C-alpha positions as CSV (number, residue, x, y, z in Angstrom):
1,M,55.8,0.1,5.0
2,T,52.4,-0.5,4.3
3,A,51.3,-0.3,8.0
4,V,52.7,3.3,8.3
5,L,50.3,4.1,5.0
6,A,47.5,2.6,6.4
7,R,48.2,4.9,9.7
8,Q,48.4,7.9,7.6
9,N,45.5,7.4,5.6
10,T,43.4,6.4,8.7
11,S,45.0,9.0,10.9
12,T,43.6,11.8,7.6
13,A,40.9,10.6,6.9
14,P,37.6,12.9,7.3
15,K,35.4,11.9,10.2
16,R,32.1,11.8,10.0
17,R,30.6,14.6,12.0
18,N,27.0,14.5,14.0
19,P,23.9,15.6,12.1
20,L,23.1,17.3,14.9
21,D,26.2,19.4,15.1
22,L,26.2,20.0,11.2
23,V,22.8,21.6,12.1
24,M,23.5,23.6,15.6
25,N,27.0,24.5,14.1
26,S,24.7,25.9,11.1
27,R,23.4,29.4,11.1
28,L,20.4,27.9,11.3
29,G,21.5,26.2,14.7
30,R,22.6,30.1,16.0
31,L,19.2,30.9,15.4
32,L,17.7,28.6,17.1
33,G,19.8,28.7,19.8
34,K,18.5,32.5,19.7
35,I,14.7,31.5,20.6
36,G,16.3,28.6,23.2
37,I,15.8,26.1,21.7
38,A,19.1,23.7,21.3
39,P,18.4,19.8,20.5
40,R,20.1,17.3,22.5
41,P,22.7,14.7,21.9
42,A,20.8,11.2,21.6
43,S,19.5,10.7,18.4
44,S,15.7,10.6,19.8
45,E,15.8,13.4,21.8
46,G,17.2,15.7,19.4
47,L,14.4,14.4,17.2
48,L,12.0,15.3,19.9
49,D,13.1,19.0,20.5
50,L,13.5,19.6,16.4
51,A,9.6,18.4,15.9
52,G,9.1,21.4,19.0
53,A,11.2,24.2,17.1
54,L,8.6,23.1,13.6
55,L,5.6,23.2,15.7
56,S,6.6,26.2,18.0
57,L,7.1,28.4,14.9
58,R,5.4,31.3,14.5
59,G,5.5,32.0,10.7
60,K,6.4,29.4,7.7
61,A,9.8,31.2,6.7
62,S,12.5,28.8,8.1
63,G,9.8,25.7,8.0
64,P,11.8,24.0,5.5
65,A,14.9,24.6,6.9
66,I,14.9,22.9,9.8
67,A,12.2,20.2,8.5
68,S,15.4,19.1,6.1
69,A,17.2,19.0,9.1
70,F,14.8,16.8,11.3
71,F,15.2,14.3,8.3
72,D,18.7,15.0,8.0
73,L,19.2,13.7,11.8
74,Y,17.0,11.1,11.3
75,E,17.8,9.2,8.2
76,A,21.3,8.8,10.1
77,A,19.8,7.5,12.8
78,D,19.8,4.1,13.8
79,L,15.8,2.0,13.8
80,A,15.7,1.9,16.8
81,P,16.3,5.6,18.3
82,R,14.0,6.8,14.9
83,Q,11.4,4.2,16.6
84,A,12.0,5.3,20.4
85,F,11.5,8.7,18.8
86,L,8.2,7.5,16.9
87,A,6.5,5.7,20.0
88,K,7.2,9.2,22.8
89,L,6.5,11.7,19.7
90,H,2.1,11.9,20.3
91,T,3.0,11.3,24.1
92,N,5.3,14.6,24.0
93,Y,3.0,16.7,22.0
94,P,-0.6,15.9,22.9
95,H,-3.7,18.3,22.5
96,D,-4.0,21.6,23.9
97,V,-6.5,20.4,26.7
98,G,-7.3,24.5,27.9
99,A,-7.3,25.6,24.4
100,I,-10.0,23.0,23.4
101,D,-11.9,23.0,26.3
102,A,-11.8,27.5,25.5
103,A,-12.9,26.4,21.4
104,I,-15.8,24.7,23.0
105,A,-16.7,27.5,25.2
106,L,-16.7,30.2,22.6
107,W,-18.7,27.6,20.0
108,S,-21.3,27.8,23.2
109,Q,-21.5,31.4,22.9
110,N,-21.5,32.1,19.4
111,R,-21.9,29.3,17.3
112,D,-20.9,30.6,14.1
113,D,-18.4,30.1,11.4
114,G,-15.2,31.8,13.4
115,A,-15.9,29.4,16.3
116,A,-16.4,26.1,14.2
117,Q,-12.9,27.2,12.8
118,A,-11.6,27.6,16.4
119,L,-13.0,24.4,17.5
120,H,-11.1,22.7,14.5
121,D,-8.3,24.3,15.0
122,A,-7.9,23.7,18.3
123,S,-8.9,20.3,18.3
124,E,-5.9,19.2,15.5
125,S,-3.4,17.4,16.9
126,P,0.1,18.6,17.0
127,C,1.2,15.6,15.7
128,Q,-1.2,16.3,12.6
129,R,0.2,19.6,11.9
130,L,4.0,18.4,12.5
131,I,3.8,15.9,9.7
132,R,2.0,18.9,7.1
133,M,5.3,20.8,8.2
134,L,7.9,18.2,7.6
135,N,6.3,17.8,4.0
136,L,7.6,21.1,3.3
137,A,11.3,19.1,3.5
138,P,13.4,18.3,0.2
139,N,11.2,15.3,-1.0
140,G,9.2,15.4,2.3
141,T,6.5,13.3,0.8
142,R,8.9,10.4,0.2
143,R,10.8,11.0,3.4
144,L,7.3,10.7,5.4
145,L,6.1,7.5,3.6
146,S,9.7,5.9,5.0
147,M,8.9,7.4,8.8
148,R,5.9,5.4,8.8
149,C,7.7,2.3,7.5
150,D,9.3,2.3,10.7
151,L,6.1,2.7,12.5
152,L,4.6,-0.1,10.9
153,A,7.7,-2.1,11.9
154,S,7.7,-1.2,15.1
155,H,7.0,-4.5,17.8
156,E,5.0,-3.2,20.2
157,Q,1.7,-1.1,18.6
158,T,0.8,1.4,21.9
159,P,-1.9,3.8,22.3
160,G,0.5,6.1,21.0
161,L,1.8,4.4,18.4
162,K,-2.0,3.9,17.0
163,A,-2.7,7.9,17.3
164,L,0.2,8.7,15.3
165,D,-0.6,5.9,12.7
166,D,-3.8,7.5,12.3
167,D,-2.4,10.9,12.1
168,F,-0.2,9.7,9.0
169,S,-3.5,7.8,7.6
170,D,-5.5,10.7,7.8
171,A,-2.4,13.1,6.1
172,F,-2.1,10.4,2.9
173,T,-5.6,9.7,2.7
174,A,-5.7,13.2,1.6
175,W,-2.6,14.1,-0.2
176,F,-3.0,10.6,-2.2
177,N,-6.4,11.5,-2.9
178,A,-6.7,9.8,-6.9
179,G,-8.4,12.9,-7.7
180,F,-4.8,14.1,-7.7
181,L,-2.3,10.9,-8.9
182,E,-2.2,10.8,-12.2
183,M,-2.4,7.3,-14.2
184,R,0.6,6.6,-16.9
185,R,1.3,4.1,-19.2
186,I,4.2,2.1,-18.5
187,S,6.1,0.5,-21.6
188,W,9.2,-1.1,-22.0
189,D,10.5,2.5,-23.3
190,S,10.1,4.3,-19.6
191,P,12.9,5.1,-18.6
192,A,15.5,2.5,-17.2
193,A,14.8,3.7,-13.0
194,L,11.2,3.5,-13.7
195,L,11.3,-0.2,-15.1
196,E,14.4,-1.0,-12.7
197,R,11.1,0.0,-10.1
198,I,8.5,-2.2,-11.0
199,I,11.1,-5.7,-11.2
200,R,11.8,-5.3,-7.4
201,Y,8.3,-3.9,-6.8
202,E,6.1,-7.1,-8.7
203,A,4.7,-8.5,-5.6
204,V,2.2,-11.2,-7.5
205,H,4.3,-13.0,-9.9
206,S,8.2,-12.0,-9.6
207,I,9.6,-10.8,-12.9
208,D,12.8,-12.5,-13.7
209,G,14.8,-10.1,-15.3
210,W,15.0,-7.7,-17.9
211,D,13.7,-10.3,-20.7
212,D,10.5,-11.3,-18.4
213,L,9.8,-7.8,-18.5
214,Q,10.3,-7.3,-21.8
215,R,7.7,-9.9,-22.8
216,R,5.3,-7.9,-20.2
217,L,5.9,-4.9,-21.4
218,Q,6.4,-4.8,-25.5
219,P,4.2,-7.3,-27.0
220,V,0.9,-5.2,-28.1
221,D,-1.4,-7.7,-26.6
222,R,-0.2,-6.1,-23.2
223,R,-0.6,-3.1,-21.1
224,C,0.5,-1.5,-17.8
225,Y,-0.3,1.6,-15.9
226,G,0.3,2.9,-13.2
227,F,-0.7,5.5,-10.5
228,F,1.8,8.4,-9.6
229,H,1.8,11.2,-7.3
230,P,3.4,14.3,-8.5
231,Q,5.9,14.7,-6.0
232,M,7.3,11.1,-6.9
233,A,7.3,11.2,-10.5
234,D,9.2,8.3,-11.3
235,D,8.2,5.7,-8.4
236,P,5.0,4.3,-8.6
237,L,2.1,4.0,-6.0
238,I,1.2,0.9,-7.6
239,F,0.6,-0.5,-10.7
240,V,-1.3,-3.5,-13.0
241,E,-0.3,-5.5,-15.5
242,V,-3.0,-6.3,-18.1
243,A,-3.2,-9.4,-20.6
244,L,-5.7,-9.2,-23.5
245,T,-6.4,-12.4,-24.6
246,A,-9.2,-14.2,-26.9
247,T,-11.0,-16.0,-23.9
248,V,-10.5,-16.1,-20.1
249,P,-7.5,-17.7,-19.8
250,G,-7.7,-20.3,-16.7
251,A,-3.6,-20.8,-15.4
252,I,-1.0,-18.0,-15.2
253,G,1.3,-19.9,-17.5
254,E,-1.1,-18.8,-20.3
255,I,-0.6,-15.1,-19.8
256,I,3.4,-14.8,-18.9
257,A,4.9,-17.7,-20.9
258,E,8.0,-18.0,-22.5
259,E,6.6,-19.1,-25.9
260,R,3.0,-17.8,-26.7
261,A,1.2,-16.4,-30.0
262,T,1.0,-12.5,-29.8
263,I,-2.6,-11.5,-31.3
264,D,-3.8,-8.4,-32.5
265,P,-6.1,-5.8,-29.4
266,R,-8.6,-5.2,-32.0
267,A,-9.2,-9.5,-31.6
268,A,-9.0,-9.7,-28.1
269,N,-12.4,-10.1,-26.3
270,C,-10.7,-10.7,-22.9
271,A,-8.9,-7.6,-20.6
272,I,-6.8,-9.3,-17.6
273,F,-5.6,-8.0,-14.9
274,Y,-3.5,-10.9,-14.0
275,S,-1.1,-8.9,-11.5
276,I,-1.8,-5.7,-9.0
277,S,1.4,-4.5,-6.9
278,N,1.0,-2.1,-4.0
279,C,4.9,-0.1,-4.3
280,Q,4.9,2.2,-1.0
281,D,4.9,0.2,1.9
282,G,4.2,3.5,4.1
283,L,0.8,3.6,1.8
284,R,-0.8,0.5,3.6
285,G,-4.2,0.7,3.9
286,I,-4.6,4.1,1.7
287,P,-7.2,3.1,-0.7
288,F,-6.7,3.8,-4.3
289,G,-6.2,0.3,-6.1
290,N,-9.6,0.9,-7.0
291,Y,-10.2,3.4,-8.7
292,L,-6.9,1.8,-10.7
293,I,-8.9,-0.6,-12.3
294,K,-11.9,1.0,-12.7
295,R,-9.9,4.1,-14.6
296,V,-8.2,1.6,-16.7
297,V,-11.1,-0.3,-17.9
298,G,-12.4,3.0,-18.9
299,L,-9.2,3.8,-21.1
300,L,-9.7,0.1,-22.3
301,C,-13.3,0.9,-23.2
302,D,-12.7,3.6,-25.0
303,E,-8.9,2.4,-26.9
304,L,-10.8,-1.2,-27.7
305,P,-14.1,-0.8,-27.5
306,Q,-14.9,-4.3,-28.9
307,L,-14.1,-5.7,-25.2
308,K,-16.7,-8.0,-23.8
309,T,-15.4,-9.0,-20.2
310,F,-13.0,-7.3,-17.9
311,A,-12.0,-10.2,-15.7
312,T,-8.9,-10.7,-13.0
313,L,-6.6,-13.9,-12.7
314,S,-6.5,-13.7,-9.1
315,P,-4.2,-15.9,-6.0
316,L,-5.5,-16.8,-3.3
317,P,-2.6,-15.7,-0.7
318,G,-4.3,-16.9,2.1
319,F,-6.1,-20.6,1.1
320,A,-3.2,-22.5,1.9
321,Q,-2.8,-21.5,5.8
322,W,-7.0,-21.8,6.2
323,L,-7.0,-25.0,5.0
324,A,-4.5,-26.2,7.3
325,Q,-6.1,-24.7,10.4
326,S,-9.1,-26.2,9.1
327,R,-8.6,-29.7,8.4
328,G,-5.1,-29.8,11.0
329,K,-1.9,-29.3,10.2
330,G,-0.1,-31.7,8.3
331,S,-3.1,-33.1,6.3
332,D,-2.8,-34.1,2.9
333,V,-3.9,-31.9,0.2
334,P,-7.0,-32.8,-0.8
335,P,-8.3,-33.7,-4.6
336,E,-8.1,-31.9,-7.1
337,R,-12.0,-31.7,-7.2
338,E,-12.4,-31.2,-3.3
339,L,-9.7,-28.7,-3.4
340,R,-11.7,-26.3,-6.1
341,A,-15.0,-26.9,-3.7
342,L,-12.9,-26.0,-1.0
343,A,-11.5,-22.8,-2.1
344,A,-15.2,-21.9,-3.5
345,T,-16.1,-22.2,0.5
346,Y,-13.3,-20.2,1.4
347,L,-13.7,-17.8,-0.8
348,V,-17.8,-17.4,-0.9
349,R,-18.5,-18.6,3.3
350,G,-15.6,-17.9,4.9
351,R,-14.8,-15.0,7.3
352,S,-12.5,-14.2,9.8
353,P,-12.9,-13.2,13.3
354,R,-13.6,-9.7,13.0
355,G,-16.0,-10.5,10.0
356,G,-15.5,-9.7,6.4
357,V,-14.1,-11.8,3.3
358,I,-11.0,-13.9,4.5
359,D,-8.6,-13.6,1.6
360,P,-6.8,-10.0,1.0
361,V,-7.5,-10.3,-2.7
362,A,-10.9,-11.4,-2.7
363,R,-11.5,-8.7,-0.3
364,F,-9.8,-5.9,-2.5
365,H,-11.5,-7.6,-5.8
366,L,-15.0,-8.2,-4.3
367,G,-15.1,-4.8,-2.1
368,N,-14.5,-3.1,-5.3
369,G,-17.6,-5.2,-7.0
370,A,-16.6,-7.8,-8.9
371,R,-18.0,-11.0,-9.2
372,L,-16.3,-14.7,-8.5
373,D,-16.5,-16.9,-11.1
374,A,-14.1,-19.6,-12.0
375,V,-12.4,-21.3,-9.2
376,H,-9.0,-23.4,-10.8
377,V,-6.7,-25.6,-10.3
378,N,-2.8,-25.8,-11.6
379,A,-2.9,-22.4,-12.7
380,D,-0.5,-21.6,-10.2
381,L,2.9,-24.4,-10.2
382,S,5.8,-21.5,-8.9
383,V,6.8,-21.9,-5.3
384,N,4.5,-19.2,-4.0
385,G,1.9,-20.6,-5.7
386,L,1.6,-24.3,-4.6
387,R,2.9,-22.7,-1.0
388,Q,0.1,-20.3,-0.3
389,A,-2.6,-21.7,-2.3
390,H,-1.7,-25.1,-3.4
391,G,-2.0,-23.8,-7.2
392,I,-5.3,-22.9,-7.1
393,M,-6.5,-19.6,-8.8
394,V,-9.5,-17.5,-9.9
395,N,-11.4,-15.3,-12.1
396,Y,-13.3,-12.2,-10.4
397,V,-14.8,-10.3,-13.5
398,Y,-15.9,-6.4,-13.4
399,D,-19.1,-6.5,-15.3
400,L,-20.0,-2.8,-15.1
401,A,-24.2,-3.0,-15.2
402,E,-23.3,-5.0,-11.8
403,I,-20.5,-3.3,-9.4
404,E,-22.8,-1.3,-7.7
405,A,-25.2,-4.2,-6.7
406,N,-22.3,-6.6,-5.7
407,H,-20.6,-3.9,-3.5
408,F,-23.5,-3.7,-1.9
409,A,-24.7,-6.9,-1.5
410,L,-21.7,-7.7,0.3
411,A,-21.2,-4.4,2.7
412,E,-24.8,-4.3,3.9
413,L,-25.7,-8.2,3.4
414,D,-22.3,-9.8,3.9
415,T,-23.3,-12.3,0.3
416,V,-20.7,-12.5,-2.3
417,A,-21.0,-12.2,-5.7
418,A,-21.0,-15.6,-7.8
419,S,-21.3,-17.6,-10.6
420,K,-23.8,-20.0,-10.9
421,S,-20.7,-22.2,-10.8
422,V,-18.9,-20.6,-8.2
423,L,-22.3,-21.0,-6.0
424,A,-22.5,-25.0,-7.0
425,L,-19.1,-26.1,-6.0
426,V,-19.9,-24.0,-2.6
427,D,-23.4,-26.4,-1.9
428,G,-21.5,-29.2,-3.3
429,N,-18.3,-29.4,-0.3
430,S,-21.9,-28.4,2.4
431,A,-23.7,-31.5,1.5
432,K,-20.5,-33.1,1.4
433,S,-18.9,-32.0,4.4
434,G,-22.2,-31.5,6.7
435,K,-21.3,-27.7,7.7
436,L,-19.7,-25.1,6.1
437,H,-16.0,-23.9,7.4
438,G,-16.1,-21.0,8.7
439,A,-13.7,-18.2,10.3
440,A,-10.3,-18.6,9.8
């Protein structure tokens, strides 16, 4: 009897319809057929056809409907056909060489605003135009971010994928300009859905459940701020956690310990940025984190004018790997004094093969104009802290009077702004080893 019921249930269960069939059997699909657009059954081919339909539209009235149908089909496909579509997109819809040549000829002849606009329009990548039109779909911005995640996850970065990623980067740099973003404080009273995302997105010091999150958000000497986009109101792009302290801490336990003494914010001398987390993988490489820190510094200066020091307590995610390459894999961890000197050398003198500071966190803060102020051993004894940096953490100080000069020194002179104590560690290590550890 059970088997019979199971067969009956199976036979009467509604079958999942192919998203492409749903599109083509709709009124929109019939209209597409009238203008000669009939998406092919294969997922990647059907996606290319719908992309072509969007690019061929004379008007924008049907744009949102076709963009929505495109995303329905894209999101129903497995990762492999999605990535196959992305790999073919730039090749199937290249620049219009004839239109560019005609626009260049017009510009050579007229050199007026109309000719300049014609050249601009002709030289725009069709993929850039497609990205803009896909953004018309419901939740289009969020869905485009997911699409770029698929692109970044592709094993082979072909010239076509690289060109498509450049188109995504150009669009996202404009859409996620700091001037368009809203900075909001995230507190224990924020919506539960947002707080759940904070737990999930925390990338530096993992949050161990709701009690841990409460310790970071509720006390009067703790702050958290994030950037939000109007199209993603409850999903932060990036957030920073701030501790108000009497002195600059040298270990993360002083900030996130379960048992600690809370201080009156008006008695604090320092604002410590101890965790900065990028939340949207699809925005990798889009710069706005530096604007967040500077906005938070300005806000805290207004709220608590007695604050004298704005600093970080930061990890060194690449230090252990660099040290293993420098000294040989399997080498013993050096004594604490030597470890501090090597970490200072890594940050001040280490350069990647392509140039620039090796460590990604150092590159971020030093590029923002911060000063490398102190190196601490036994500062992060978590599994992750020991694995990536042998427990080392550092302080970067944001001195508003020095930021521009520090940024100039790094960008133009390839010189890291560092305190005398840090430079003394570097000089001591140089004298001991006879040479500095250079590229990774």
